[in-house]
N, C-alpha and C positions, 0 to 999 in steps of 0.2 A: 801393344806389346800385351799376349795373354797371360793372366795370372793362375796358376794352378795350386787350388786351396787345398786338394787331399794330402793326410798327412803321406809321405814317401815310404815306401814300402822295400823291405829287403827281399831279395827273390828269395822263397820257401821253399826246399824241394820237400817238406814234412817230415824233416828227420830229427827230432830231439828227443832228449829225455823226459820221461813220463812228470809231472807235475810232483813236486814237494809235497810233504805233509801240510806243511804251513800253507802252500799255494792252491791246497787242497781246500783246506779251510776259508781261505780270501772268497774263492771261486763259489762256496758254499753261501757266503755272506752277500758277494755282489749279486748271486741266483736271486737270493731273497729279495733283495732291494729292488732289482728288474723287474720281479715280479709283479711289487705293489704297482707301477706305475704302466705294467700289460695290462691290467684290468683285466682280469678271466676270457681276456683275447681281444675286448673291444680295442686295444691300443697294439700299436706296433711301434718298436724304436726304429728310426730312419737312420740318426748318427748319434756316432759320441764323441767327446772329447777329454782329454785327461785335464783336473784341474786340483792342482794340489793334491792332499789327501780325498781326492773324492774324484767323481767326473759330472761332466753335462752331458744328456742325451735329449735329442730333441724326439718326441713323443707326437704321434699324432693316429687318430683314429685310423683302422685297417681301411675302412672304405673310399678316405680321401686320398687312396693311391690312385684309383680308377678314374674320380674325376678331377687330378690335376693331370692326370696323362691325356684324358679327351680333351681339356679345355688348352693344354700343350700341344696338341697336336693340329690345331689350325695353326697354330704360329711359329712352328717349328724352323722355317725357312728364314722369316725375318728376325728371330732372335740370334742366331748366328751363333759364335761361340758360346757356353752356358757357364756357369759360377764355377764348374771346375776343370777350365781348359780344353774339355772334348766338344764334340758334334754327334750329340746322340738324337733321338727322335724326341725326344723331352728331356727336362732337366730330370725328373722323378725318376725316368726310365735309368737315365746315367748314372743316378745316385745308387739304386738300388744293382747296378751291376759294379759297383766299384766297394771296395773294402768299408764297412761302416765309421772306423776310425779316419776324423778330418781334421784339420786344422781350427784355432779357433774363430778365425776369419770365416773359416768356410761353414762353421755350424751356424754363425750370426747370417753369414748370406740366405742359409738354406732357412732358418727363422723365418727372413722376412719372405721370401718366396711361399710359403707353406700359411703364415702367418700364425702361427702357434711359437710361444715362448719355451727356450731350453727348461727344463728339469735340472737343480743340482740336486744331486747323491752324494751324501757324504759315506766315508769309506775309511777303516781303521789301516788302507793302507797306500801306499804311492805309486797308480800307475805305471805303465813305464817300467818305473826303477825298482817297483816290488813284485810286479808282478808281468810276464811279458807280454804285449798286446795281442802276439797271436791266442796266447788261453784267453784274454778277453775276450777278442772278437769271437773266439768259440761261443762263448756263453752269450752274448747280445745275439749271434744269430738265430738264436732259438725263439727272441722275442721281436727278429724282423721279417723282413723278405728278401730274397736276393735275385738276380739275375747274371747267367753266364749267357756269354755268347756263342761259345764255341765247346761246347764238350763230347768225350766220348761214352756212348750210351749203350749196352749188350741189352737185348730181349728173351727172356727163357719162356718157353712158351708148352704148354701142356696139351698135347694133340687130343683131342675129343672129350675132354676134360668134364664138359656139361652131360655126358652121354654116361657117366658110371655115379655108384651110390656114392650118398654123402660120405660112408666111412671109405671107399675106396678112394677117395677124393682128399680126405685127409691123408690116407698111408703117401699116397702119390707126392701130396705138398713136403709131407714129412721127407721123402726121400729125393726127392730135390733139393730140400734146402741140406738135406745131409752131406750133398754131392756138393753144394754151393761151400760149404764149411771145411769140407774134405781138401777142395780144390785151395781153399783159400789158406789152410793148414801147411799146406805141400808148399804152398810160393814163402810163406814165412820160412820154411825148414829151409830155404835156399837162400834167404838173407835178401830175396825180394824187394827192394822199397815199395808197398803198395796202402793206400787208404781208401779201402773201397767202403762204399754205401749201398743199398739197395733197400726197395721196396717193394710191394707187392701189388700185383696187379687183379689177384684174385685166383687165376690161374698161373701164375707164374710168377717172374721177378724181371722189375728194371735192377742193372748192376751198374753203378758208376764209380771212376776213380775221382775221390776229392783233386786229386793233384793234378794238373791238365799237361801235363809238358809231355813230349814226344814219346819219352819213356816209358811215362805212366798211362800214354793210352794203347802202346805196344804192351805195356804188362796186361794189361786190361784183355785185349785181344787172346794172349795166351789163358789165363783166366778162363778165358769163355770155353777155350777147346779143351781145359783139364776138367771144367764142369761135364762139357758133354760126354769126355771120356767116362770118366769114373761112371756116369747116367749109363752108359751102353756096356759097360763092363755089369753093372747092376744088375739091367734088365737079362744076359746073358746067363744071371744065375738064379732068378728070381720066378717066384712061380705066376700065373694068371694074375694081372692088372695090380699087381703090388711097386711096380716101379714104374715111372711113365714114360710115355716114348714123346722125345722133344723137338722142335723147333726152335730153329734161333735168330735173330737180327741182331746186326750190329750197326750204328751210326753216329753221325756226327751233325750238333747240333744247338740252336740256343734252347734256354729252357729256366722257368724259376722254380726256385726252392724254395717252402715253406714248410714250417712246424705246424700241425692240428694241435687243436687245443684236445687233451685226454686229462679228465675229470676236471679241476682247477686248474693244470698247471698244462703247457705246450709238452707234445712229446719229445721223447730222447731222439726217435727218430724221425729223418726227414721226408718230406716226399717233393716228387718233381714233378712238372706239367709244363709243356711248351711245343715247342716246333718239333722238337728230337723225337719227344714219348709221341706223338701223331704221328711223324714218319714211321717210326718204326712198329706201330700197331696197324696202320696200312700196310706195310710190309710184311709185317706176320700173317695177316688174313689172305696172301695169295702163296703163303712159302708151305712147301710139301713137307708130311712130316720127316722128318729127318733132315730137314734142309737146314743150311744155313745160308742164308742173305747176307750181303754187305753194299750200303747205299753207297749213293754215288757221291761224295763227298769233295771238298775242297778245301782246309779251312788251315788257318795259321795254329802253329803248334808250338811251344815254346821249347829251347831246348837247354839240359841242366847245365851242358857243358860251356857251350857260347854264349849261355844267358841271354842270345834272340829266338824271335820267333821267323818259322819259316811256315810258308805255305807248303800242305802236303796232300796229295789227291789221294783217292783208293787205291788205286793201282799202286804206287808208289809207297803207300803205307801197308800195303799185305808183302810188298820187298823186303819192308824194313824189318817187320816180324819175323819172316823166313832168317833174314841176317842175324837176329839175335839171340834166337834159338839155345845157342851154347850154354846161356844162363838155366836154360831146366834138366841139361844133362844127368844123370843122375839120379834124379827121380823115380820113384817107383809106382807103378799102378797093379793094383791085387797083387802086391808081394814082386812085378819084375821088373827091371830098370827099364827104363826108357834108354834106348840108345839113338834114335833119330826122330825127329819130326819135320815133316813137310805141311807147309803152308802156299795154298795157292788157289787162284782164281780159276775158274775153269772155260775151257776155249775148244778151239781146234789148229791142229797144224796145218799152214798155210805157207806155202812157197819155201818147204824148208825151215820153216819157224813158225812159234808156238802166237796166235794171236788170240787173247781175251775178248770174251765176248759179255755185253753192254745188253742188259733188257729192259724194255721199258713195260711196267706192269700200270695199270689203271688200278683204283679203287670203285668203291658202289656207285660214289658221288661224280663219278668220269673223270676226277685228276688222276694225273699220270706223274711216274718217277721213276728213275733209273735206278738200276740195282745190280748186282753181281751174283754170280752162283760162286761160291766158295767151299773148299774141297781141305781136310785137315788128313793127315794118317801119321798114324804112332807107332812107331818102331819099337818092338822091345825084345830083348838079350832071350828071353828063353820062353816065349810066348808069341802064341797067333799078335800081328798087327793089330791096330783097331782104326776102320777107316771112319773117319766122319764127314757127316756132308752127303749130297746127293752127287753121282756122276752127272755129266755131260749126256750120257748117249738115255739115262733115265729120268730126263726131263720133259716130257712128252706130255704130263699132266699138270705141266706149268703153265699156268696161263700169263700170260705177257703178248702185250699189242704189239711188239716190235722187239727187234733184234740188232745187233750191228758189233764189228769186231773192232778193236780199239787197240 
């Protein structure tokens, strides 16, 4: 019988009141104490557990992560069940893929595996009782590294960015940033539950939702087309080269999340790197100006209502985005109310039915992946509709290796 050494987690839809003044003070104290053991970025905090008026943390040099992963890779099949009761590629990958809080027994087990003793930190409060574990986790994560198996990520890319002058590049990045903030504000105004994060690519942004539920992923897709719509309307009114021409991709996959050092402290904003960002980069390289590509994913997504996860593929996912658009009714774009939105994957009519097309594209390394061409049509009450994406009939210059109906 296996033993699960993780601390049980309550399903958290990321909806809670902001921390009180007292909690903020305690969080600052906790941050200072963790900063000491972080040692200017030499170390990272692997896991923690509460201990009276304080906590114990397992601190290891950051480079040992890859060393442990490489060593364990040779013994994965022989290892069987891991200390935390799962079957990961290696125990270290399992640890960073789970919450940082573990039981006392879990901390001891991981201490033996890594060869490092726990560090005890004294605090003026009782963790868990005085300060919610989720708040503690949010601070610990800044000094750690995490892995997420399946997360939805959107990529916005400015077409021809390197061809513009430095001043034009700054102007276009500011314009894109404004569109992102504007879309975020619109969703908040409708009380749509979101917890977005973003990181720059230099000529665009990766944007993701910290929540991983079906509803959160759908909201991210809606967020993406609101950004594109705001940008399209701005382009129609702007002068030469002040508003960027965008292309966008949406995909699901695994990634690592970490905080880089900035001066003597970790950054406030996280960075992501992994399979999903690699796939998005390959997809965007083949996307036409103005095009929206959706990756061919099939991933588990937890449902807030049932508290169970279900596998959803790209085609089913886009159908869900269409069925949830009522939450966006009443939003305004350039002062005009949205009356209807159509989200769909393109294809052709076949035998009195509509068949979606799936495309195979290859990158410069010869690796292939499947994608879908997406369209979004936004209709407004007293204004012309906004058409986002590229129509099927205009894909002549879209480089693909093969195509098929699904």
